[in-house]
DRENPA-3360 file (N, C-alpha, C; in nm, 2 decimals, always signed):
BEGIN
1 = MVVETISG = +8.43/+10.60/+8.99/+8.56/+10.53/+9.00/+8.56/+10.41/+8.89 ~ +8.67/+10.40/+8.82/+8.68/+10.30/+8.72/+8.75/+10.17/+8.78 ~ +8.68/+10.06/+8.78/+8.74/+9.94/+8.83/+8.73/+9.83/+8.72 ~ +8.81/+9.73/+8.73/+8.81/+9.62/+8.64/+8.73/+9.51/+8.70 ~ +8.62/+9.47/+8.63/+8.53/+9.36/+8.68/+8.55/+9.25/+8.59 ~ +8.53/+9.13/+8.64/+8.56/+9.01/+8.57/+8.43/+8.96/+8.49 ~ +8.45/+8.95/+8.36/+8.34/+8.89/+8.29/+8.37/+8.75/+8.25 ~ +8.28/+8.68/+8.18/+8.30/+8.54/+8.15/+8.42/+8.51/+8.06;
9 = VGVEKKNT = +8.46/+8.61/+7.98/+8.57/+8.59/+7.89/+8.69/+8.67/+7.92 ~ +8.69/+8.75/+8.02/+8.81/+8.82/+8.05/+8.78/+8.94/+8.14 ~ +8.86/+9.04/+8.13/+8.85/+9.16/+8.22/+8.79/+9.27/+8.14 ~ +8.68/+9.33/+8.20/+8.61/+9.43/+8.14/+8.61/+9.56/+8.22 ~ +8.64/+9.67/+8.17/+8.65/+9.79/+8.25/+8.51/+9.86/+8.24 ~ +8.47/+9.90/+8.36/+8.34/+9.97/+8.37/+8.35/+10.08/+8.47 ~ +8.27/+10.18/+8.46/+8.26/+10.29/+8.56/+8.18/+10.25/+8.67 ~ +8.24/+10.19/+8.77/+8.16/+10.13/+8.88/+8.24/+10.15/+9.01;
17 = RMEDVFEV = +8.16/+10.17/+9.11/+8.23/+10.18/+9.24/+8.27/+10.05/+9.29 ~ +8.39/+10.04/+9.34/+8.44/+9.91/+9.38/+8.35/+9.84/+9.48 ~ +8.29/+9.91/+9.57/+8.20/+9.85/+9.67/+8.08/+9.80/+9.61 ~ +8.04/+9.84/+9.49/+7.93/+9.78/+9.42/+7.96/+9.65/+9.35 ~ +8.09/+9.63/+9.33/+8.13/+9.51/+9.26/+8.17/+9.40/+9.36 ~ +8.24/+9.43/+9.47/+8.28/+9.34/+9.57/+8.22/+9.37/+9.70 ~ +8.20/+9.26/+9.78/+8.16/+9.28/+9.92/+8.27/+9.33/+10.00 ~ +8.24/+9.44/+10.08/+8.35/+9.49/+10.16/+8.37/+9.40/+10.28;
25 = IQNCSTEG = +8.50/+9.39/+10.32/+8.54/+9.29/+10.42/+8.46/+9.30/+10.55 ~ +8.42/+9.42/+10.59/+8.35/+9.44/+10.71/+8.21/+9.37/+10.71 ~ +8.16/+9.35/+10.59/+8.02/+9.29/+10.57/+8.03/+9.14/+10.54 ~ +8.15/+9.09/+10.54/+8.16/+8.95/+10.51/+8.13/+8.86/+10.64 ~ +8.04/+8.77/+10.63/+8.00/+8.69/+10.74/+8.10/+8.59/+10.78 ~ +8.11/+8.56/+10.91/+8.20/+8.45/+10.96/+8.12/+8.33/+11.00 ~ +7.99/+8.33/+10.98/+7.91/+8.22/+11.03/+7.91/+8.11/+10.92 ~ +7.91/+7.98/+10.97/+7.91/+7.87/+10.88/+8.03/+7.84/+10.80;
33 = REHQTVVA = +8.14/+7.89/+10.84/+8.27/+7.88/+10.76/+8.35/+7.76/+10.81 ~ +8.30/+7.68/+10.90/+8.38/+7.57/+10.96/+8.43/+7.47/+10.86 ~ +8.36/+7.45/+10.75/+8.40/+7.35/+10.65/+8.42/+7.41/+10.51 ~ +8.45/+7.54/+10.51/+8.48/+7.61/+10.39/+8.62/+7.65/+10.37 ~ +8.65/+7.70/+10.25/+8.79/+7.73/+10.21/+8.80/+7.88/+10.17 ~ +8.91/+7.95/+10.22/+8.93/+8.09/+10.19/+9.07/+8.10/+10.12 ~ +9.08/+8.19/+10.03/+9.21/+8.23/+9.97/+9.23/+8.38/+9.98 ~ +9.34/+8.42/+10.03/+9.36/+8.56/+10.06/+9.50/+8.61/+10.01;
41 = DLDGTLLR = +9.50/+8.73/+9.96/+9.62/+8.80/+9.93/+9.69/+8.84/+10.06 ~ +9.81/+8.89/+10.06/+9.88/+8.93/+10.18/+9.89/+9.08/+10.20 ~ +9.97/+9.15/+10.12/+9.98/+9.29/+10.13/+9.86/+9.37/+10.10 ~ +9.81/+9.44/+10.20/+9.69/+9.52/+10.17/+9.56/+9.44/+10.20 ~ +9.57/+9.31/+10.23/+9.46/+9.23/+10.25/+9.47/+9.17/+10.39 ~ +9.55/+9.07/+10.41/+9.58/+9.02/+10.55/+9.66/+9.12/+10.63 ~ +9.74/+9.20/+10.56/+9.82/+9.30/+10.63/+9.76/+9.44/+10.59 ~ +9.77/+9.53/+10.68/+9.71/+9.66/+10.66/+9.80/+9.74/+10.55;
49 = SRSSFPYF = +9.93/+9.72/+10.56/+10.02/+9.79/+10.46/+10.00/+9.72/+10.33 ~ +9.99/+9.81/+10.22/+9.99/+9.75/+10.09/+10.13/+9.74/+10.03 ~ +10.23/+9.77/+10.11/+10.37/+9.77/+10.07/+10.44/+9.65/+10.13 ~ +10.52/+9.58/+10.04/+10.60/+9.47/+10.09/+10.75/+9.52/+10.11 ~ +10.77/+9.64/+10.07/+10.91/+9.69/+10.07/+10.98/+9.68/+10.21 ~ +10.91/+9.72/+10.32/+10.97/+9.72/+10.45/+11.01/+9.58/+10.49 ~ +10.94/+9.47/+10.44/+10.97/+9.34/+10.48/+11.09/+9.28/+10.40 ~ +11.10/+9.33/+10.27/+11.21/+9.29/+10.19/+11.34/+9.36/+10.26;
57 = FLVAFEAG = +11.32/+9.48/+10.31/+11.43/+9.55/+10.37/+11.48/+9.47/+10.49 ~ +11.39/+9.43/+10.57/+11.42/+9.35/+10.69/+11.50/+9.23/+10.66 ~ +11.46/+9.15/+10.55/+11.54/+9.03/+10.51/+11.67/+9.07/+10.46 ~ +11.68/+9.18/+10.38/+11.81/+9.22/+10.32/+11.90/+9.26/+10.43 ~ +11.85/+9.33/+10.54/+11.94/+9.37/+10.65/+11.98/+9.26/+10.73 ~ +11.89/+9.17/+10.77/+11.92/+9.06/+10.86/+12.00/+8.95/+10.80 ~ +11.97/+8.92/+10.67/+12.04/+8.81/+10.60/+12.16/+8.86/+10.52 ~ +12.16/+8.98/+10.48/+12.26/+9.03/+10.39/+12.35/+9.14/+10.45;
65 = GYFRAAAL = +12.31/+9.21/+10.55/+12.39/+9.31/+10.62/+12.36/+9.45/+10.57 ~ +12.44/+9.55/+10.62/+12.41/+9.69/+10.60/+12.42/+9.72/+10.45 ~ +12.52/+9.67/+10.38/+12.54/+9.71/+10.24/+12.42/+9.67/+10.15 ~ +12.37/+9.55/+10.17/+12.26/+9.50/+10.09/+12.14/+9.59/+10.12 ~ +12.11/+9.62/+10.25/+12.00/+9.70/+10.29/+12.01/+9.84/+10.23 ~ +12.13/+9.89/+10.23/+12.16/+10.02/+10.17/+12.13/+10.02/+10.02 ~ +12.17/+9.91/+9.96/+12.15/+9.90/+9.81/+12.00/+9.90/+9.78 ~ +11.92/+9.83/+9.86/+11.78/+9.83/+9.84/+11.72/+9.96/+9.86;
73 = LFVAPLIW = +11.76/+10.04/+9.96/+11.71/+10.18/+9.97/+11.75/+10.26/+9.86 ~ +11.87/+10.24/+9.80/+11.92/+10.32/+9.69/+11.84/+10.31/+9.57 ~ +11.80/+10.18/+9.54/+11.72/+10.16/+9.42/+11.57/+10.17/+9.45 ~ +11.53/+10.22/+9.56/+11.38/+10.23/+9.60/+11.31/+10.32/+9.49 ~ +11.36/+10.43/+9.45/+11.29/+10.51/+9.35/+11.27/+10.43/+9.22 ~ +11.37/+10.36/+9.18/+11.35/+10.28/+9.06/+11.25/+10.17/+9.08 ~ +11.24/+10.11/+9.19/+11.14/+10.01/+9.22/+11.00/+10.07/+9.21 ~ +10.99/+10.19/+9.27/+10.86/+10.26/+9.26/+10.82/+10.29/+9.12;
81 = FLYHLVSE = +10.92/+10.34/+9.04/+10.89/+10.37/+8.90/+10.85/+10.24/+8.82 ~ +10.92/+10.13/+8.84/+10.88/+10.01/+8.77/+10.74/+9.96/+8.81 ~ +10.72/+9.97/+8.94/+10.59/+9.91/+9.00/+10.47/+9.99/+8.95 ~ +10.48/+10.12/+8.94/+10.37/+10.21/+8.91/+10.36/+10.24/+8.76 ~ +10.47/+10.25/+8.69/+10.47/+10.30/+8.55/+10.50/+10.19/+8.45 ~ +10.55/+10.08/+8.50/+10.58/+9.97/+8.40/+10.49/+9.85/+8.43 ~ +10.51/+9.78/+8.54/+10.42/+9.67/+8.59/+10.45/+9.64/+8.73 ~ +10.35/+9.59/+8.80/+10.37/+9.55/+8.94/+10.47/+9.44/+8.95;
89 = GAGIELMI = +10.47/+9.35/+8.86/+10.56/+9.24/+8.86/+10.71/+9.28/+8.84 ~ +10.73/+9.38/+8.76/+10.87/+9.43/+8.73/+10.93/+9.49/+8.86 ~ +10.85/+9.57/+8.93/+10.90/+9.63/+9.06/+10.93/+9.52/+9.16 ~ +10.85/+9.42/+9.17/+10.87/+9.32/+9.27/+10.99/+9.23/+9.23 ~ +11.01/+9.21/+9.10/+11.12/+9.13/+9.06/+11.25/+9.20/+9.10 ~ +11.26/+9.33/+9.08/+11.38/+9.40/+9.12/+11.40/+9.40/+9.27 ~ +11.30/+9.41/+9.35/+11.31/+9.39/+9.50/+11.36/+9.26/+9.53 ~ +11.31/+9.15/+9.47/+11.36/+9.02/+9.49/+11.50/+9.00/+9.46;
97 = YITFVGLR = +11.54/+9.06/+9.34/+11.68/+9.04/+9.30/+11.78/+9.11/+9.40 ~ +11.76/+9.23/+9.43/+11.85/+9.30/+9.52/+11.85/+9.24/+9.66 ~ +11.73/+9.19/+9.71/+11.73/+9.13/+9.84/+11.79/+9.00/+9.85 ~ +11.77/+8.91/+9.75/+11.81/+8.77/+9.76/+11.93/+8.72/+9.69 ~ +11.98/+8.80/+9.59/+12.09/+8.75/+9.51/+12.21/+8.72/+9.59 ~ +12.26/+8.59/+9.58/+12.38/+8.55/+9.65/+12.36/+8.50/+9.80 ~ +12.24/+8.52/+9.85/+12.21/+8.47/+9.99/+12.19/+8.32/+10.00 ~ +12.24/+8.26/+10.10/+12.22/+8.12/+10.13/+12.07/+8.10/+10.17;
105 = VKDIEGAA = +12.02/+7.99/+10.12/+11.88/+7.96/+10.16/+11.85/+7.96/+10.31 ~ +11.95/+7.90/+10.38/+11.93/+7.89/+10.52/+11.93/+8.02/+10.59 ~ +12.00/+8.12/+10.54/+12.00/+8.26/+10.59/+11.87/+8.33/+10.57 ~ +11.81/+8.30/+10.45/+11.68/+8.36/+10.42/+11.58/+8.30/+10.51 ~ +11.58/+8.17/+10.52/+11.48/+8.10/+10.61/+11.50/+8.15/+10.75 ~ +11.62/+8.17/+10.80/+11.65/+8.22/+10.93/+11.59/+8.36/+10.96 ~ +11.61/+8.45/+10.86/+11.55/+8.58/+10.87/+11.40/+8.58/+10.87 ~ +11.34/+8.50/+10.79/+11.20/+8.49/+10.77/+11.13/+8.43/+10.90;
113 = LAVLPKFY = +11.21/+8.35/+10.97/+11.15/+8.29/+11.09/+11.18/+8.37/+11.22 ~ +11.30/+8.44/+11.22/+11.33/+8.51/+11.34/+11.29/+8.65/+11.35 ~ +11.28/+8.72/+11.23/+11.26/+8.86/+11.23/+11.12/+8.90/+11.18 ~ +11.07/+8.84/+11.07/+10.95/+8.89/+11.01/+10.82/+8.87/+11.09 ~ +10.80/+8.76/+11.16/+10.68/+8.74/+11.23/+10.64/+8.85/+11.32 ~ +10.73/+8.91/+11.39/+10.70/+9.02/+11.49/+10.63/+9.14/+11.41 ~ +10.69/+9.17/+11.30/+10.64/+9.29/+11.22/+10.52/+9.26/+11.14 ~ +10.51/+9.13/+11.09/+10.39/+9.09/+11.02/+10.27/+9.10/+11.12;
121 = TEDIHSHT = +10.29/+9.04/+11.24/+10.19/+9.04/+11.34/+10.13/+9.17/+11.38 ~ +10.22/+9.27/+11.39/+10.18/+9.41/+11.43/+10.10/+9.47/+11.31 ~ +10.11/+9.42/+11.19/+10.05/+9.48/+11.07/+9.92/+9.41/+11.03 ~ +9.88/+9.31/+11.11/+9.76/+9.23/+11.07/+9.64/+9.32/+11.06 ~ +9.56/+9.30/+10.95/+9.44/+9.37/+10.92/+9.33/+9.30/+11.01 ~ +9.28/+9.37/+11.11/+9.19/+9.31/+11.20/+9.06/+9.26/+11.14 ~ +9.00/+9.34/+11.05/+8.88/+9.29/+10.98/+8.90/+9.17/+10.89 ~ +9.01/+9.17/+10.82/+9.04/+9.05/+10.74/+9.07/+8.93/+10.82;
129 = WRVFSSFD = +9.14/+8.95/+10.93/+9.17/+8.83/+11.02/+9.05/+8.78/+11.08 ~ +8.95/+8.86/+11.12/+8.82/+8.81/+11.17/+8.76/+8.72/+11.07 ~ +8.76/+8.75/+10.94/+8.70/+8.66/+10.84/+8.79/+8.54/+10.81 ~ +8.91/+8.57/+10.79/+9.01/+8.46/+10.75/+9.02/+8.35/+10.85 ~ +9.02/+8.39/+10.98/+9.04/+8.29/+11.08/+8.92/+8.21/+11.11 ~ +8.80/+8.24/+11.05/+8.68/+8.16/+11.07/+8.67/+8.04/+10.98 ~ +8.76/+8.03/+10.88/+8.76/+7.92/+10.79/+8.84/+7.80/+10.83 ~ +8.79/+7.69/+10.79/+8.87/+7.56/+10.82/+8.99/+7.55/+10.73;
137 = KRYLLTAN = +8.98/+7.57/+10.60/+9.10/+7.56/+10.51/+9.14/+7.70/+10.47 ~ +9.26/+7.74/+10.49/+9.31/+7.87/+10.46/+9.43/+7.87/+10.36 ~ +9.42/+7.94/+10.26/+9.53/+7.95/+10.16/+9.57/+8.10/+10.15 ~ +9.70/+8.11/+10.13/+9.76/+8.25/+10.11/+9.82/+8.25/+9.97 ~ +9.78/+8.35/+9.89/+9.82/+8.36/+9.76/+9.89/+8.50/+9.74 ~ +10.02/+8.50/+9.72/+10.09/+8.63/+9.73/+10.20/+8.64/+9.63 ~ +10.23/+8.76/+9.59/+10.34/+8.78/+9.50/+10.48/+8.77/+9.57 ~ +10.48/+8.78/+9.70/+10.60/+8.77/+9.77/+10.66/+8.63/+9.76;
145 = PRIMVEPF = +10.79/+8.61/+9.78/+10.85/+8.48/+9.77/+10.79/+8.39/+9.88 ~ +10.76/+8.27/+9.85/+10.70/+8.18/+9.95/+10.80/+8.16/+10.06 ~ +10.93/+8.15/+10.04/+11.02/+8.12/+10.14/+11.02/+8.23/+10.25 ~ +10.98/+8.35/+10.21/+10.98/+8.47/+10.29/+10.86/+8.48/+10.39 ~ +10.75/+8.43/+10.34/+10.62/+8.45/+10.42/+10.57/+8.32/+10.48 ~ +10.62/+8.20/+10.44/+10.56/+8.08/+10.48/+10.58/+8.05/+10.63 ~ +10.69/+8.08/+10.69/+10.70/+8.05/+10.84/+10.59/+8.13/+10.92 ~ +10.57/+8.26/+10.89/+10.47/+8.34/+10.96/+10.33/+8.29/+10.93;
153 = AKDFLGVD = +10.31/+8.26/+10.80/+10.17/+8.22/+10.76/+10.13/+8.09/+10.82 ~ +10.22/+8.00/+10.83/+10.18/+7.86/+10.88/+10.18/+7.86/+11.03 ~ +10.28/+7.92/+11.09/+10.29/+7.92/+11.24/+10.20/+8.01/+11.31 ~ +10.17/+8.13/+11.25/+10.09/+8.23/+11.32/+9.95/+8.25/+11.27 ~ +9.93/+8.22/+11.14/+9.79/+8.24/+11.08/+9.72/+8.11/+11.06 ~ +9.79/+8.00/+11.08/+9.73/+7.87/+11.06/+9.69/+7.84/+10.91 ~ +9.78/+7.89/+10.82/+9.76/+7.87/+10.68/+9.79/+7.73/+10.64 ~ +9.71/+7.67/+10.56/+9.74/+7.53/+10.51/+9.84/+7.52/+10.40;
161 = EVLGSEIE = +9.84/+7.62/+10.31/+9.93/+7.62/+10.21/+9.96/+7.77/+10.16 ~ +10.09/+7.80/+10.14/+10.13/+7.93/+10.09/+10.16/+7.91/+9.94 ~ +10.09/+7.99/+9.86/+10.11/+7.99/+9.71/+10.18/+8.12/+9.68 ~ +10.31/+8.12/+9.67/+10.39/+8.24/+9.65/+10.49/+8.23/+9.53 ~ +10.55/+8.34/+9.50/+10.66/+8.33/+9.40/+10.77/+8.24/+9.45 ~ +10.83/+8.17/+9.36/+10.94/+8.08/+9.40/+11.07/+8.13/+9.34 ~ +11.17/+8.15/+9.44/+11.30/+8.21/+9.39/+11.38/+8.09/+9.34 ~ +11.47/+8.13/+9.25/+11.57/+8.03/+9.19/+11.69/+8.01/+9.28;
169 = VSPTTGRA = +11.73/+7.89/+9.30/+11.84/+7.86/+9.39/+11.94/+7.78/+9.31 ~ +12.07/+7.82/+9.31/+12.17/+7.74/+9.24/+12.19/+7.60/+9.31 ~ +12.18/+7.50/+9.23/+12.20/+7.36/+9.29/+12.34/+7.33/+9.34 ~ +12.44/+7.41/+9.29/+12.58/+7.38/+9.33/+12.62/+7.46/+9.45 ~ +12.57/+7.58/+9.47/+12.61/+7.66/+9.58/+12.50/+7.67/+9.69 ~ +12.38/+7.64/+9.66/+12.27/+7.66/+9.76/+12.24/+7.80/+9.79 ~ +12.27/+7.89/+9.69/+12.25/+8.03/+9.71/+12.14/+8.08/+9.61 ~ +12.07/+8.18/+9.65/+11.97/+8.24/+9.56/+12.03/+8.31/+9.44;
177 = TGFVLPPG = +11.98/+8.29/+9.32/+12.04/+8.36/+9.21/+11.98/+8.50/+9.19 ~ +11.87/+8.53/+9.26/+11.80/+8.66/+9.25/+11.69/+8.66/+9.15 ~ +11.68/+8.55/+9.08/+11.57/+8.54/+8.98/+11.45/+8.46/+9.03 ~ +11.34/+8.47/+8.96/+11.22/+8.40/+9.00/+11.19/+8.28/+8.90 ~ +11.15/+8.17/+8.96/+11.12/+8.06/+8.87/+10.99/+8.08/+8.79 ~ +10.98/+8.02/+8.67/+10.86/+8.04/+8.60/+10.74/+7.99/+8.68 ~ +10.62/+8.06/+8.67/+10.59/+8.16/+8.56/+10.63/+8.30/+8.60 ~ +10.71/+8.32/+8.70/+10.75/+8.45/+8.74/+10.68/+8.50/+8.87;
185 = VLVGVHKE = +10.68/+8.63/+8.89/+10.61/+8.68/+9.01/+10.46/+8.66/+9.00 ~ +10.40/+8.61/+9.11/+10.26/+8.58/+9.11/+10.17/+8.71/+9.12 ~ +10.15/+8.77/+9.01/+10.05/+8.89/+9.00/+9.96/+8.87/+8.89 ~ +9.84/+8.92/+8.90/+9.74/+8.92/+8.79/+9.70/+8.78/+8.75 ~ +9.72/+8.75/+8.62/+9.67/+8.62/+8.57/+9.76/+8.50/+8.62 ~ +9.88/+8.53/+8.67/+9.96/+8.43/+8.72/+9.90/+8.38/+8.85 ~ +9.84/+8.46/+8.93/+9.77/+8.42/+9.05/+9.65/+8.33/+9.01 ~ +9.58/+8.37/+8.91/+9.47/+8.30/+8.87/+9.51/+8.16/+8.82;
193 = KRLKKVFG = +9.62/+8.15/+8.74/+9.66/+8.02/+8.69/+9.71/+7.93/+8.81 ~ +9.78/+7.99/+8.90/+9.83/+7.91/+9.02/+9.72/+7.86/+9.10 ~ +9.61/+7.93/+9.12/+9.49/+7.89/+9.19/+9.42/+7.78/+9.12 ~ +9.41/+7.79/+8.99/+9.35/+7.68/+8.91/+9.43/+7.55/+8.91 ~ +9.56/+7.57/+8.92/+9.65/+7.45/+8.93/+9.62/+7.37/+9.06 ~ +9.59/+7.44/+9.17/+9.57/+7.38/+9.30/+9.43/+7.33/+9.31 ~ +9.33/+7.41/+9.27/+9.19/+7.37/+9.29/+9.12/+7.31/+9.16 ~ +9.19/+7.32/+9.05/+9.12/+7.26/+8.93/+9.04/+7.37/+8.86;
201 = YEAEAAPD = +8.97/+7.32/+8.75/+8.89/+7.42/+8.67/+8.74/+7.40/+8.69 ~ +8.70/+7.31/+8.77/+8.56/+7.29/+8.80/+8.51/+7.39/+8.90 ~ +8.39/+7.45/+8.87/+8.34/+7.56/+8.96/+8.31/+7.50/+9.10 ~ +8.27/+7.37/+9.10/+8.23/+7.31/+9.23/+8.35/+7.31/+9.33 ~ +8.47/+7.30/+9.27/+8.59/+7.28/+9.35/+8.66/+7.41/+9.39 ~ +8.60/+7.52/+9.34/+8.66/+7.66/+9.37/+8.65/+7.69/+9.52 ~ +8.75/+7.77/+9.56/+8.74/+7.82/+9.70/+8.61/+7.90/+9.73 ~ +8.57/+7.89/+9.85/+8.44/+7.96/+9.89/+8.45/+8.11/+9.89;
209 = VGLGDRPT = +8.56/+8.16/+9.94/+8.58/+8.31/+9.95/+8.72/+8.35/+9.90 ~ +8.72/+8.45/+9.83/+8.85/+8.51/+9.79/+8.86/+8.65/+9.84 ~ +8.98/+8.68/+9.90/+9.00/+8.81/+9.96/+9.12/+8.88/+9.89 ~ +9.09/+9.00/+9.85/+9.20/+9.08/+9.78/+9.18/+9.23/+9.80 ~ +9.26/+9.31/+9.74/+9.25/+9.46/+9.76/+9.29/+9.54/+9.64 ~ +9.33/+9.48/+9.53/+9.37/+9.56/+9.42/+9.34/+9.50/+9.29 ~ +9.34/+9.57/+9.18/+9.30/+9.52/+9.05/+9.37/+9.39/+9.00 ~ +9.50/+9.38/+9.04/+9.57/+9.26/+9.00/+9.53/+9.13/+9.08;
217 = DYPFMSLC = +9.44/+9.15/+9.18/+9.38/+9.04/+9.25/+9.25/+8.99/+9.19 ~ +9.19/+9.08/+9.11/+9.06/+9.04/+9.05/+9.06/+8.91/+8.98 ~ +9.16/+8.87/+8.90/+9.15/+8.75/+8.82/+9.14/+8.63/+8.92 ~ +9.22/+8.62/+9.02/+9.20/+8.50/+9.11/+9.08/+8.51/+9.20 ~ +9.04/+8.63/+9.24/+8.92/+8.65/+9.31/+8.79/+8.60/+9.24 ~ +8.80/+8.62/+9.10/+8.68/+8.59/+9.02/+8.66/+8.44/+9.02 ~ +8.76/+8.36/+9.05/+8.74/+8.21/+9.05/+8.67/+8.16/+9.18 ~ +8.66/+8.25/+9.28/+8.60/+8.21/+9.41/+8.45/+8.23/+9.40;
225 = KVISCAMS = +8.38/+8.16/+9.49/+8.23/+8.17/+9.49/+8.18/+8.30/+9.55 ~ +8.26/+8.36/+9.64/+8.23/+8.49/+9.70/+8.36/+8.57/+9.70 ~ +8.35/+8.70/+9.66/+8.47/+8.78/+9.65/+8.45/+8.90/+9.74 ~ +8.55/+8.93/+9.82/+8.54/+9.04/+9.91/+8.67/+9.13/+9.91 ~ +8.64/+9.26/+9.92/+8.75/+9.36/+9.91/+8.79/+9.40/+10.05 ~ +8.92/+9.39/+10.08/+8.97/+9.41/+10.22/+9.00/+9.56/+10.24 ~ +8.91/+9.64/+10.20/+8.92/+9.79/+10.23/+8.79/+9.84/+10.27 ~ +8.78/+9.93/+10.36/+8.66/+9.99/+10.41/+8.60/+10.08/+10.30;
233 = LEVLELIS = +8.47/+10.11/+10.31/+8.41/+10.20/+10.22/+8.47/+10.34/+10.23 ~ +8.51/+10.38/+10.35/+8.58/+10.51/+10.36/+8.71/+10.52/+10.29 ~ +8.79/+10.41/+10.30/+8.92/+10.40/+10.23/+8.89/+10.40/+10.08 ~ +8.80/+10.32/+10.03/+8.77/+10.31/+9.89/+8.73/+10.45/+9.83 ~ +8.65/+10.52/+9.91/+8.61/+10.65/+9.86/+8.72/+10.75/+9.86 ~ +8.81/+10.74/+9.96/+8.93/+10.82/+9.97/+9.02/+10.80/+9.85 ~ +9.04/+10.67/+9.81/+9.12/+10.64/+9.70/+9.07/+10.69/+9.57 ~ +8.94/+10.68/+9.56/+8.87/+10.72/+9.43/+8.87/+10.87/+9.41;
241 = TSLECVMT = +8.89/+10.95/+9.52/+8.88/+11.10/+9.51/+9.01/+11.17/+9.54 ~ +9.11/+11.10/+9.58/+9.23/+11.17/+9.62/+9.35/+11.11/+9.55 ~ +9.45/+11.19/+9.53/+9.58/+11.15/+9.48/+9.65/+11.06/+9.58 ~ +9.72/+10.96/+9.53/+9.79/+10.87/+9.63/+9.91/+10.94/+9.68 ~ +9.93/+10.94/+9.81/+10.05/+11.00/+9.87/+10.17/+10.90/+9.86 ~ +10.27/+10.94/+9.80/+10.39/+10.85/+9.78/+10.51/+10.91/+9.84 ~ +10.57/+10.84/+9.94/+10.68/+10.89/+10.01/+10.80/+10.80/+10.00 ~ +10.92/+10.85/+10.00/+11.03/+10.76/+10.01/+11.03/+10.69/+10.14;
249 = PQVLTTWG = +11.06/+10.56/+10.14/+11.06/+10.49/+10.27/+11.17/+10.54/+10.36 ~ +11.13/+10.57/+10.48/+11.22/+10.62/+10.58/+11.23/+10.51/+10.69 ~ +11.34/+10.44/+10.69/+11.35/+10.33/+10.78/+11.46/+10.35/+10.88 ~ +11.43/+10.35/+11.00/+11.53/+10.36/+11.11/+11.57/+10.22/+11.16 ~ +11.69/+10.19/+11.16/+11.74/+10.06/+11.19/+11.83/+10.07/+11.32 ~ +11.80/+9.98/+11.41/+11.89/+9.96/+11.53/+11.90/+9.82/+11.56 ~ +12.00/+9.75/+11.51/+12.03/+9.61/+11.52/+11.90/+9.53/+11.48 ~ +11.85/+9.56/+11.36/+11.75/+9.48/+11.30/+11.61/+9.53/+11.34;
257 = CVSRSCWH = +11.59/+9.63/+11.42/+11.46/+9.69/+11.45/+11.43/+9.79/+11.35 ~ +11.31/+9.78/+11.29/+11.27/+9.87/+11.18/+11.14/+9.94/+11.21 ~ +11.14/+10.07/+11.19/+11.02/+10.15/+11.20/+10.98/+10.20/+11.06 ~ +10.86/+10.16/+11.01/+10.82/+10.20/+10.88/+10.75/+10.34/+10.89 ~ +10.77/+10.42/+10.79/+10.69/+10.54/+10.78/+10.58/+10.52/+10.67 ~ +10.61/+10.56/+10.55/+10.50/+10.55/+10.45/+10.56/+10.51/+10.31 ~ +10.50/+10.41/+10.26/+10.55/+10.36/+10.12/+10.43/+10.30/+10.06 ~ +10.34/+10.38/+10.00/+10.22/+10.33/+9.95/+10.23/+10.26/+9.81;
265 = GT = +10.17/+10.15/+9.80/+10.15/+10.08/+9.67/+10.25/+9.98/+9.63 ~ +10.36/+9.95/+9.70/+10.45/+9.85/+9.65/+10.45/+9.74/+9.75;
% end
C-alpha cells in the first residue's frame, strides 16, 4: 500500500503499510494522559463515518427547508466528483456553499445545537473516544465549518477549542454568503498551518498526540509527538486490497429525522 509519510522537508511517498507508519488507535495507551494534549480530526476519526455529507444535509434541511436539502442531493454527484477527482477542499467548498448560502447565522446555530448532536453521538468511534477522552486538553481540527460542529464538540465531547473552517457572513444582513474565509477549507497543509498558529513552531509546545484517518491529515499529525491512525488493522488491509464502494446517499427524511445509508469518502 502506498502512503504519504512526513519527512523533515515535506511529504514523501513510500510503499509502506499505513500501520507501519502510524500507531493504530486500538494500540494507543490512555495511561498518563491527565496533563497532556490531543488533537483529532472529526470525520473518520472521532466519528465512524468518513463522510460529512449527511450532517450537511441535516443542516440544509433543518435551517433551509426541503428545497435546499433537495438541491444538496441534486448536486451530490458533482460533490463526489470534485472531492475524489479534483480536490477534497473543492468538494467540501461546494457542500458548504449549497448548505449555507443565504442562511441566517442564528438558524445555522440553532440547527447545529438542536439536531446534529443526536446523530453525531450515535456515530462516535468508540476506540477513538476511549483515547480522546483520557486527555486533559482536547482540540478538534476539522474541515467542517466551526459553527456547525462546535456546539456538539464542546457540550458533548468536552473539547477545549474547535479549529474548523470559518464561513463568511455578510455584516449587513447577518447571513452566510456561502463562501469560506481565508485560508479556505481546512484540509492538508491548511490544517498544519492552523495548528502551528495555535501551538507555535517549537517542538516542545506541540500537542502530545494527533489522531487522523486519511492522507490529508498527515501534515498536522506530523507536528504531534505521537501520531495515531483511527482505523483498525482489518480496515486498513481492506482499504489497501479492495475498491472503495461508492453509493449515492439515500436519505429518508421524516420531519428532520435522517437515516444514512452509504456515502464513502466525503
